[in-house]
C-alpha positions in Angstrom: -1.6 -38.8 81.1 0.0 -38.2 84.5 0.7 -34.5 83.8 -1.1 -32.3 86.3 -3.4 -29.8 84.7 -4.3 -26.6 86.6 -8.0 -25.9 87.0 -9.5 -22.5 86.2 -9.7 -21.7 89.9 -6.0 -22.5 90.4 -5.0 -20.4 87.3 -6.9 -17.4 88.7 -5.4 -17.8 92.1 -1.9 -18.0 90.6 -2.4 -14.9 88.5 -3.7 -13.0 91.5 -0.7 -14.1 93.5 1.8 -13.0 90.9 0.1 -9.6 90.6 0.0 -9.1 94.4 3.6 -10.2 94.8 2.7 -13.1 97.1 4.0 -15.6 94.4 7.7 -15.3 93.5 8.4 -15.3 89.8 11.8 -16.6 88.7 13.8 -15.3 85.7 17.4 -15.4 84.5 18.0 -12.1 86.4 16.6 -13.5 89.7 13.2 -13.2 91.3 10.8 -10.5 90.1 8.2 -9.1 92.5 5.1 -7.3 91.5 5.1 -3.6 92.3 3.1 -0.5 91.5 4.8 2.4 89.8 3.3 5.9 89.9 2.2 7.0 86.4 2.0 10.7 85.6 -0.7 11.1 83.0 -0.2 14.8 82.2 3.4 14.9 81.0 3.1 11.5 79.2 -0.1 12.4 77.5 1.3 15.6 76.1 1.4 15.7 72.3 4.1 17.7 70.6 2.7 19.0 67.3 4.1 21.1 64.6 1.0 21.4 62.4 0.8 25.2 63.0 -2.8 25.9 61.8 -2.1 29.5 60.9 1.0 28.5 58.9 -1.1 25.8 57.2 -3.6 28.5 56.1 -0.9 30.7 54.8 0.6 27.8 52.9 -2.7 27.0 51.3 -3.1 30.6 50.2 0.5 30.6 48.8 -0.4 27.4 46.8 -3.6 29.0 45.3 -2.0 32.2 44.3 1.2 30.6 43.1 -0.7 28.3 40.8 -2.0 31.3 38.8 1.4 33.1 38.8 3.2 29.9 37.6 0.7 29.5 34.8 1.7 33.0 33.5 5.4 32.1 33.8 5.2 28.7 32.1 2.2 29.3 29.8 0.5 26.0 30.7 -2.0 24.7 33.2 -0.5 24.4 36.7 -2.0 23.0 39.9 -0.1 23.5 43.2 -1.3 21.9 46.5 0.2 22.2 49.9 1.7 19.1 51.5 2.8 18.4 55.1 4.4 20.9 57.4 7.1 19.3 59.6 9.9 20.4 61.9 12.9 18.2 61.2 16.6 18.7 61.7 18.5 20.1 58.7 20.4 16.8 58.3 17.0 14.9 57.9 16.0 17.3 55.1 19.4 16.7 53.5 18.6 13.0 53.4 15.0 13.6 52.3 15.8 15.8 49.3 17.3 13.9 46.4 20.6 14.9 44.7 21.1 17.0 42.7 18.7 19.8 43.8 18.6 23.5 43.1 18.7 25.4 46.4 17.8 29.0 46.3 18.9 30.9 49.4 16.9 34.0 50.3 16.5 36.5 53.1 13.2 37.8 54.4 13.7 41.0 56.5 12.8 41.8 59.2 13.2 38.1 60.0 16.8 37.4 60.9 18.6 34.7 58.9 18.2 33.0 55.5 15.7 30.4 54.3 15.8 28.0 51.4 13.7 27.0 48.4 14.6 23.4 47.3 13.7 22.1 43.9 14.7 18.6 43.0 16.2 17.7 39.6 12.9 16.2 38.2 11.1 19.5 38.8 14.0 21.6 37.3 13.7 19.5 34.1 9.9 20.0 33.9 10.3 23.7 34.5 12.7 24.1 31.7 10.6 21.9 29.3 7.5 23.9 30.1 9.3 27.3 29.9 10.8 26.6 26.5 8.0 24.4 25.2 10.5 21.7 24.4 10.6 17.9 24.8 11.6 16.1 28.0 15.2 15.1 27.8 15.1 13.1 31.0 17.6 10.4 30.1 20.4 12.8 29.3 19.8 15.1 32.3 19.5 12.3 34.8 23.1 11.4 34.2 24.3 14.9 35.1 25.3 15.9 38.6 25.0 19.6 38.0 22.7 22.0 36.2 23.2 24.1 33.1 23.1 27.9 33.3 19.7 27.8 31.5 18.3 25.4 34.1 19.5 27.6 36.9 18.0 30.7 35.3 14.6 29.2 34.9 14.7 27.9 38.5 15.6 31.3 39.7 12.7 32.8 37.7 10.3 30.4 39.4 11.9 31.1 42.8 11.2 34.8 42.3 7.5 34.1 41.7 7.5 32.0 44.9 9.0 34.8 46.9 6.7 37.6 45.5 3.7 35.4 46.2 4.9 34.6 49.8 5.4 38.3 50.4 1.8 39.1 49.3 0.2 36.3 51.4 2.4 36.8 54.5 1.5 40.5 54.6 -1.6 39.5 56.7 0.8 38.2 59.4 4.0 40.3 58.9 5.4 42.5 56.2 8.5 40.6 54.9 10.8 41.6 52.1 12.1 38.4 50.5 15.3 38.8 48.5 17.0 36.1 46.5 20.7 35.9 47.5 22.4 33.1 45.7 21.8 29.5 44.3 23.5 26.3 45.4 23.4 22.7 44.1 22.4 20.2 46.8 21.6 21.0 50.4 24.9 19.4 51.5 26.7 22.5 50.1 24.7 24.9 52.3 26.8 25.6 55.3 24.8 28.4 57.0 22.6 25.9 58.9 24.1 23.3 61.3 23.1 19.7 60.8 21.3 19.5 64.1 19.4 22.8 63.8 15.6 22.4 63.6 14.0 23.5 60.3 10.3 24.2 59.6 9.6 22.7 56.2 6.6 23.5 54.0 6.0 21.1 51.1 4.2 21.8 47.8 3.1 19.4 45.1 3.1 20.9 41.6 1.3 19.3 38.7 1.9 20.5 35.1 2.7 19.0 31.7 1.0 15.8 32.9 3.6 15.2 35.6 3.8 15.9 39.3 6.9 17.1 41.2 7.6 18.5 44.6 9.5 21.5 46.0 10.0 22.8 49.6 10.5 26.0 51.5 12.8 25.5 54.5 12.7 28.0 57.3 15.3 27.7 60.0 13.4 27.5 63.3 15.5 30.2 64.8 14.5 32.5 61.9 10.7 32.1 62.4 10.7 31.5 66.1 9.2 35.0 66.9 6.2 34.0 64.6 5.6 30.5 66.2 2.8 31.8 68.6 1.1 33.3 65.5 1.6 30.0 63.6 -0.3 28.3 66.4 -3.1 30.8 66.1 -2.3 32.6 69.4 -3.0 36.3 69.7 -0.1 38.5 70.3 0.0 40.0 73.8 -0.6 43.8 73.8 2.3 46.0 74.8 1.1 48.1 77.7 3.9 50.7 77.3 3.1 51.0 73.5 -0.6 51.4 74.3 0.1 54.1 76.8 2.3 55.9 74.3 -0.5 55.9 71.7 -3.1 57.0 74.3 -0.9 59.9 75.2 -0.4 60.9 71.6 -4.0 60.7 70.7 -5.1 62.7 73.7 -2.7 65.5 72.7 -4.0 65.6 69.1 -7.7 65.6 70.2 -7.3 69.1 71.4 -6.4 70.3 67.9 -9.4 68.6 66.3 -11.9 71.0 64.6 -15.5 70.5 65.7 -18.6 72.3 64.3 -21.0 73.7 67.0 -24.7 74.3 66.5 -27.5 75.6 68.7 -31.3 76.3 68.5 -32.4 79.9 68.3 -36.1 79.4 69.2 -39.1 77.1 69.1 -42.5 77.3 67.5 -45.6 75.1 67.1 -47.7 74.9 63.9 -50.3 72.6 62.5 -49.4 70.4 59.6 -51.9 72.3 57.5 -50.4 75.7 58.3 -46.9 74.3 57.5 -48.0 73.0 54.1 -49.6 76.4 53.2 -46.4 78.4 53.9 -45.2 80.6 51.0 -42.0 82.4 50.4 -42.0 85.6 52.6 -44.3 84.2 55.3 -43.1 84.8 58.8 -42.9 82.1 61.5 -43.2 83.5 64.9 -41.0 82.0 67.6 -40.7 82.4 71.3 -38.1 84.8 72.6 -35.1 82.5 73.1 -33.4 82.5 76.4 -31.9 79.1 77.1 -29.6 77.5 74.5 -28.1 74.1 74.1 -24.8 73.8 72.2 -24.4 70.7 70.1 -21.4 69.1 68.5 -22.2 66.5 65.8 -25.8 66.5 67.1 -24.6 65.6 70.6 -25.7 68.1 73.3 -22.6 69.3 75.2 -23.2 72.7 76.8 -26.1 74.7 78.4 -26.1 78.5 78.1 -28.1 81.7 77.3 -28.5 83.3 73.9 -27.3 86.9 73.6 -25.2 89.4 71.6 -21.5 89.8 71.9 -19.6 92.5 69.9 -22.6 92.9 67.6 -23.0 89.2 66.8 -25.3 86.5 68.1 -23.6 84.4 70.8 -24.2 81.9 73.5 -23.1 82.5 77.1 -22.1 79.0 78.4 -23.3 78.2 81.8 -22.5 74.5 82.4 -21.4 71.2 80.8 -24.2 68.7 80.4 -23.8 65.4 82.0 -25.1 62.1 80.6 -28.4 62.3 82.4 -29.1 65.9 81.2 -28.4 64.8 77.6 
């Protein structure tokens, strides 16, 4: 063989030359020279997440309570577990959810806008079978592109349970009043959300009658945007103006609070034996009281002198007691 083979030293020298730019590298686009490009670690290492730990906790609680409520509605064993929470465009959810699907539109004041409960056809069939205790008629229903009034009614009953459970669980975060508005077939028919609008989707897997199905609650991001910091587990910043208003109101009402005052009328010392031998009618001699301390709820507040005012025992106040005197 006459082909020249590079030695290891030559290979290393060539690699070093390419990396340093001393050796020109040819390509179809011309020579390529080695160069160093600044790399910003911070922005590139940033991870955009939509897991929302607080929302995940609420979703888990909804699943637990909804399992028990659904059992009462369907009269069978039901297990509901939360799935993923994702922020996708509305068009992506339209592709993800199969056709046909029952879409229940609801409001949740004071949140602005409307959200959706999406139940796919397989789940609707299972709900109806469990509710009426009938036999799965999957073959016939699968050919239909719509739902019967009975199927829609059962779906709406289940949606009502979902909304009432969500109201109860979400009360720890915000008091919402979910109200079912109307029902559509397929997400494509819902025109209140633009295709590019972001949507926060919570997924639930529901097992009953030996089968598993899935339904989703879709919240337009604009609707729940005020709650996003809370979804992330962040504490809400206090409103200084609101705190000042409450402080002023409380200070005004404190003046009208009723406080019971007490004071000592004298002091005496006795042995424990003499105290035990006391009988009704015995007299305990006390020193003539002069100084008095006025207490409120057992807290010393005022120093004064005992006396008589308008025929009644009274205390003439002299000074407020500071912390050291107490």
